[in-house]
VMD Tcl script that draws the C-alpha trace (Angstrom):
set ca {
  {0.00 0.05 -0.03}
  {2.78 2.43 0.86}
  {4.38 2.11 -2.64}
  {0.97 2.81 -4.28}
  {0.59 6.03 -2.22}
  {4.15 7.13 -3.02}
  {3.61 6.44 -6.80}
  {0.48 8.53 -6.71}
  {2.28 11.37 -5.06}
  {5.09 11.22 -7.69}
  {2.53 11.15 -10.46}
  {0.76 14.17 -8.92}
  {4.05 16.04 -8.95}
  {4.90 15.12 -12.55}
  {1.40 15.84 -13.85}
  {2.01 19.53 -14.47}
  {5.04 18.75 -16.67}
  {3.23 16.16 -18.79}
  {-0.29 17.47 -18.89}
  {-0.15 21.11 -17.92}
  {-1.10 22.22 -21.38}
  {-4.63 21.01 -20.60}
  {-5.04 23.83 -18.15}
  {-4.71 26.44 -20.89}
  {-8.02 28.40 -21.41}
  {-9.85 27.64 -24.60}
  {-9.97 31.31 -25.66}
  {-6.16 31.42 -25.56}
  {-5.86 28.36 -27.76}
  {-8.34 29.62 -30.36}
  {-6.81 33.07 -30.39}
  {-3.52 31.64 -31.72}
  {-5.19 30.06 -34.74}
  {-5.39 31.94 -38.03}
  {-8.86 32.79 -39.21}
  {-9.44 31.84 -42.89}
  {-10.86 34.41 -45.17}
  {-14.36 33.66 -46.46}
  {-14.20 32.41 -49.99}
  {-16.02 34.56 -52.51}
  {-19.08 33.02 -54.09}
  {-18.67 31.99 -57.69}
  {-21.61 32.53 -60.01}
  {-22.33 29.21 -61.71}
  {-23.35 29.02 -65.38}
  {-27.08 28.59 -66.13}
  {-26.78 24.90 -67.01}
  {-25.12 24.04 -63.66}
  {-27.55 26.03 -61.37}
  {-30.11 24.19 -59.32}
  {-33.60 24.48 -60.71}
  {-36.46 25.54 -58.46}
  {-38.64 22.58 -57.23}
  {-41.75 21.88 -59.20}
  {-44.87 21.72 -56.98}
  {-46.25 18.26 -56.56}
  {-49.69 19.46 -57.55}
  {-48.52 20.22 -61.03}
  {-47.67 16.55 -62.01}
  {-49.84 14.58 -59.52}
  {-53.57 15.09 -59.74}
  {-55.61 13.62 -56.84}
  {-59.27 13.34 -57.68}
  {-61.98 13.13 -55.01}
  {-62.65 9.61 -53.77}
  {-66.03 7.86 -54.24}
  {-68.22 7.71 -51.14}
  {-66.87 5.44 -48.38}
  {-68.33 1.94 -48.59}
  {-70.89 0.86 -45.88}
  {-69.37 -2.63 -45.48}
  {-65.78 -3.70 -44.70}
  {-65.85 -5.98 -47.85}
  {-66.49 -2.88 -49.86}
  {-63.30 -1.33 -48.73}
  {-61.19 -3.73 -50.77}
  {-60.31 -1.91 -54.00}
  {-62.97 0.86 -53.44}
  {-60.64 3.55 -54.68}
  {-58.65 1.66 -57.31}
  {-61.79 0.19 -58.78}
  {-62.60 3.53 -60.41}
  {-60.45 4.01 -63.59}
  {-59.87 7.65 -63.01}
  {-58.41 6.96 -59.49}
  {-56.13 4.07 -60.50}
  {-52.58 4.20 -59.16}
  {-51.06 2.94 -62.38}
  {-51.84 5.12 -65.33}
  {-51.29 3.70 -68.95}
  {-49.82 0.47 -67.58}
  {-50.18 -2.91 -69.23}
  {-49.19 -6.17 -67.80}
  {-47.05 -8.05 -70.28}
  {-46.56 -11.72 -70.02}
  {-43.12 -13.17 -70.77}
  {-44.84 -16.24 -72.28}
  {-45.99 -14.19 -75.25}
}
mol new
graphics top color blue
foreach p $ca { graphics top sphere $p radius 0.5 }
foreach p [lrange $ca 0 end-1] q [lrange $ca 1 end] { graphics top cylinder $p $q radius 0.2 }
display resetview
């Protein structure tokens, strides 16, 4: 036990030599760093500029639904059964068998 206490005392004495830099205030450390100049903005050519977002309403049209069915069995396909409300537009299933 005595050796452990002595080694802790020695470590406490040597701490400032090894780790004293950790006690330096943050403002002092940051003050030494060079501040980089802000880079000037470069005007991009027209073909590289980001286009504005097209609103969803322009290319997705949601029509009003038919009245809600009175039975739970009527819920199956009640919206997709109407051709105007189908999720797949101009879509044909093609069989690989010809």
